N, C-alpha and C positions, 0 to 999 in steps of 0.2 A: 296550200292550207286545205285542209281537210273536215269537209262540214259532214256532220251525223246529223239524219235527216230521223227521227224516232215518227212512228204512229203514233197514234193517240193513245192507245192498248201498252204500247211499250215506256209513255209517257206516263201514264197512271201507275204502269208497276213502279217505276224510280220511285213516284213520290208517296207510292204505297209504300214500300222499305223505309221511309221516313221512320223513326220513334215520335209515335207518336206522345204530345207532350202530358204530361199525368193531370187527371182531373182530379175536383174538386175531392179531399177522403185521400188521393194515392199518395203513398213515396216521392220521392225525391228520384229524376232518373239516375242512374251511376253508382248507387249503393251496392255494396261486396254482401255477398251470401248473409256473414255475420251480422250484417247493420241491418239485411230486411231481416233476418231472424229478430233480434229486438224489437226493430216496428211491432213486429206481428204479437210480439211478447207483449209489447207495452202496449199496443191497440187493445189489446183484452183485457189488460188491467183496468186501462183508462174508460172500459164499457161496461167494470164488474160493479154490480150495486153491492155496497157493504152494507153492514149491519151492526148491530150494537156487538154480538158476540166476535164480529173481527174486525173492530177495534171504534168503528162510527159514532158518532160522537164523545161526549156527553152534549154537545152542541155542532147545531149543523146547517148550513144553507140547501147540500143537497147528498144525495146519496150513492153519487156517481157522479166521474170528470162527464160522463157522456150524458147524463145527465143536463148539464148548462151547454155544454159543446155539439150539438146533433146535427145542425141545418147546415147547407142539406144533404151534407153526412157528416158520420165523428168528426171533432176536432172543430164543428164552425159553430156558428154563436148560436142561442140560444134565447128562450122568450121569460125566463128567468129574472127577476129584481130582486138586488140583496141592498141593506140599506149601511150606511157607511158615517160615521157621526165625526170628527174634530172640532179644538175652539181656535183659531188664531189670535196671539195674544198682542196687548197692546205693547210688547217692544220688537214684536215683528214676529216672533218664533210661534211654533205652531205644536201646540198639545193634542196629538192623537191617541188623547184618552186611553193608554195603553192601560193604565191604573184604573181601568173601571173595562178592559178588556177590548176595549179599539183597536182601529178606528174601524172593525170591522165587530156587527151587531150580527151574531147569524141569527134566523129564523123559526128555528125547530129545536126541539129537545128528544131526548130519547127518554122513552117508558121509563125508568129510573131514574132519571135527573126530576121528572116530572112529580114524581110520585115523592121522592125528595123534599124538592122546595116550592112546589106546586108553580111551576112557570111553563109558559110553551113558547119564549122564546129567547134572547139572553135581554137583561137591564139595560134601558138606554137610559143612563144620568141624565139629570134633570137640567142641567150645565151645560148640556150640547142641544142649544138651540139650535146651530149649523149640522144640518142634516145632507145628506143626497143619496140619489138613488143611481143606480148602478146596470146597464145589462152587461148580460156576457159576449162579451168581444170573440169575433172566428181565432183561430191561432194557428189559421193557414201562412206558412212562409215565416213563421214565430224562429226555427231554427236558423234559417238567413238573415233576419233581422239580429238574431243574437251574434251572428259573426257578424257582422259590421264593427270594422275596428271604432275606439272611440274617438281616435283622431278622427275619420270619419264627420262622426256625429261634430265635434267638436269646431272642426273647420266651418261649419254651416251657424257656428252661435254666433250673436248680435246681438247682447244681452242690451246694450250703449246703443243700439242702434246709431253706429257712425257713420251709415250710409243714407240716413234721414229716409229710407222706405217707408217709417211706419212699420215696422216688421221686428221685433228683436227677442227672438229665440234664443233661450238659456236653455240649461241641461237642469234635472233633479238628482241629488245627488242621494246617497243612501246615509245613515250617520259618519260611517266610519269611510267617505269622501267619494266611493263609486257613484260612477254613470249610474240612473239607470233609463232604460229604454221600455221598461215592461209596465202592462197599465195605465188608468184612465190618464193619469199624473205622472207618468213615470217615476212611479214609485214601488212599483211590485215584483222588484230584483233585479242588479244589477247582470244580471246573468237567467238565461232560460233555464238551470239546474235549481239558483234559487227559487226563482219563479215557482217553478211546480212546485218544488218542495213545502214553499210556502203556500200555496193553492191545496193540497193535500188535509196541513194541518187547521186554517184557516176554515175551510169549506166544509171541508167532511168531518174536524177532529180525526185526522190520522195524522198518529206520530211516525216519523221517518227519521235514520240515523242523524239530517240536518236538520230537523226540528224535531228531537225528543220527546220536548213537555207537552203537555194538553196544554188549551186555552184553555183560562181564569175563570169563572161565570161572575160575570161585571167585574175582573179584578180580586173576584176573592174564592179561595181553595177550592175545588171540585170537593164534594161530600164525600166520607169515606163509603166504599160499597159501591158507589155510584157506576166506576171506569174499571172493569177489573184487568179487562186486556193488557196483558203484559207489551210495556212500550220496549222498541219501538214495532208500534204495530204494525208497519209496513216495512217491510227488508230491502236492504242496501241494492241488492238486486233486481226487485219489482221497481224501485225508484225510477235507477238506470233505464229499464225499461220501459217506464212511463216518459221520461225523458227524452229518450230518444224515439217513439210515437213521434212525441210533441215537435221535436228537433227537425225530423223529416219529414215532419207532413208539408208538400208541397203548395205552392201558391194556386191559384188555378188559372190558367192562360187565359188572358186577353182576346174577347171574341173578337171574328178579323174584323175591320172597320170599315162600315157604309162610306160611299161618299157625304153625307152629312155625320157622320160620325167623324170621320178627316175635319171636316170644318170644325169642329165644338172641338178636337185636340188642338188646335189651332187659339179656338178663343181661351181654353183651359189654362194656357199660358198668357193671352195676352189681354185676359180677367185677370193677369196676377195671381190668381189659385195656386200658379209653382210655386211662390213666396214663400208658403210652407207646406204644401203638398208635393218636396222633390220626387220628379219622376221615376228616378233612376237610383241606387246606394249600392255601395260595393263592399262585398264582403271582402275579411282579410286574409293571407294566406293559414290554409284549415288543412288538417292533418284529414279530415275527410272531407275522401275527394270531391262528391256532390257540395260542398258548403266553401270550396277551395277560389278564392278569387272568381266571385260569381257575379253578374249583378241582379239588381234586388228590385225588380219596378214594383216597389210596394207604395209611392205617391206619399211620402212622409217624409221629415225632417230628422223627427223621436226628439225634437226638441218640445219645449211649453213656450205656449201662445197665451198672450192676454181676449180669451173669446168677450170680456163685456161685460157689465154688471147681471145684464136678465142670466146670462146661462151662469151664474159664480151659488159655490154650495159653498163645499170642505176648503178647508190647505189642507197640504198632505206635502212633509217634508221642507222641499224649499216653496214648494207651488203655493199661491197664493189663492183663494176660494175662486178666480175668476183665472186662474191660468191655466189650461190642459195639457197634453200632448197632442200633435199633431197626430189624429185617427192615419193609420190605415189603409186607402182605398182597392189594394188585394182580393178581390172575391164581391166587391160592393153589389154586384148585381145578385148577388142572393142572399143579402138581406131582409128584414124588414121592419126594422125600425133603427132606428139611424140617432149620432151624439151619443156622447157618454149613458145620460141618463133614458134614452130611449125617446124624447120627446117629438121626436120627428116621425111618418109613416111615410114618407118618400122624402128620394133625392132632393128634389124643389125644396120641400120644407126644411130640410134642415138645411142648404144654402140658407134659407129666406130667416133662420133661426142665428147664423153667425155675425158677430159684430166684433167690439172690439181691435183688434190689428186684420182682423178679418173684414174690415168695416168697406174698406174702397172695395174689393170683390163681391163681395154682398150687393155692392150700388151699381159696380160693371150689371151683376146681369138681370138687377131690379129695371133698369134702364135698357136693356137690349129687347132688340125688336120678338115677337112669338118666333120665328125665324131662327135666330140665334139662342135663346134658351133654350128650343126645342132640341139644336144641335149640340150644343153642352150636353144635355141630358140625354143629349143620344152616345157619346162619345162613355160618359162615367157609366152606363148603362151596359156599358162593352168589359168595364174592367171588374 
């Protein structure tokens, strides 16, 4: 047997030759030159500030995608908070107030709309007693989540809690029956392309080939002359490139675990956090090599779970007021606000605000020793 002994210099050279994993804001490794060019073109559009002359408004929450998705790099989370409203009906259905401009009610208006109607934001109907605030999520790794097959999600659903573990995750669905996976209640679009196209028109009033019509003003038509930019205001090529930017954004790599962090990783499992925050999902066959049959260490099952009455706000699609999609934890260490509404400013606070199906996991954490609590937090801060 031949044994080769490497000097420390040679060993360091070999390690240095290994490709460095992509960092926050960087593209996935393995993209073709054409895919990388589309990523970069989309990045420019994502960071572009739109104006009324280039299609902004007349209602909007932000002037650029990057205004809400910027921390720690373009595509990350943001500190903006927006308002949603919807009404659960006695028959169990959800009125998303589409006849009044809902469920997202924009915070800003263009000067032309303000001059025409004298409003600074979209009016919320008085019957919308249930309202919600939403923070901007990080988009890192969303292309990998988009590539996870529906069957992979359905395999973890257990709406009737057949195994009696107290966890009953279920899918949300769009009106045409497709499985949702984006948005805090998994109703933001069944595919990443749908999600992005919808965000352009909902968040900035930018029409595009997928969503060619302007949002109404509280359910009423836009006054004549307020928005004279021809529709669609974003071309198919620009929309495709922007979607490629988000699709090819890599998830930030997990930091190397210390001994304490490794203990925390085991506690994350024994405390049953993994019942909802599934450590790894897998993408299916995909024509994009960088997305083809890849593990996704996202720590989510993409299912709805009941978070308890205290966290409840609005219904959305099939999701009841207290149901939320399990939040992906990749890139958790970069966030400054936690939970769907930003109610927590630390990871520890976020855990303590879990209830409903997460009650047992929260109780395990509450009863743990200071050493074990610190170990779990050390693990979570490595993500």
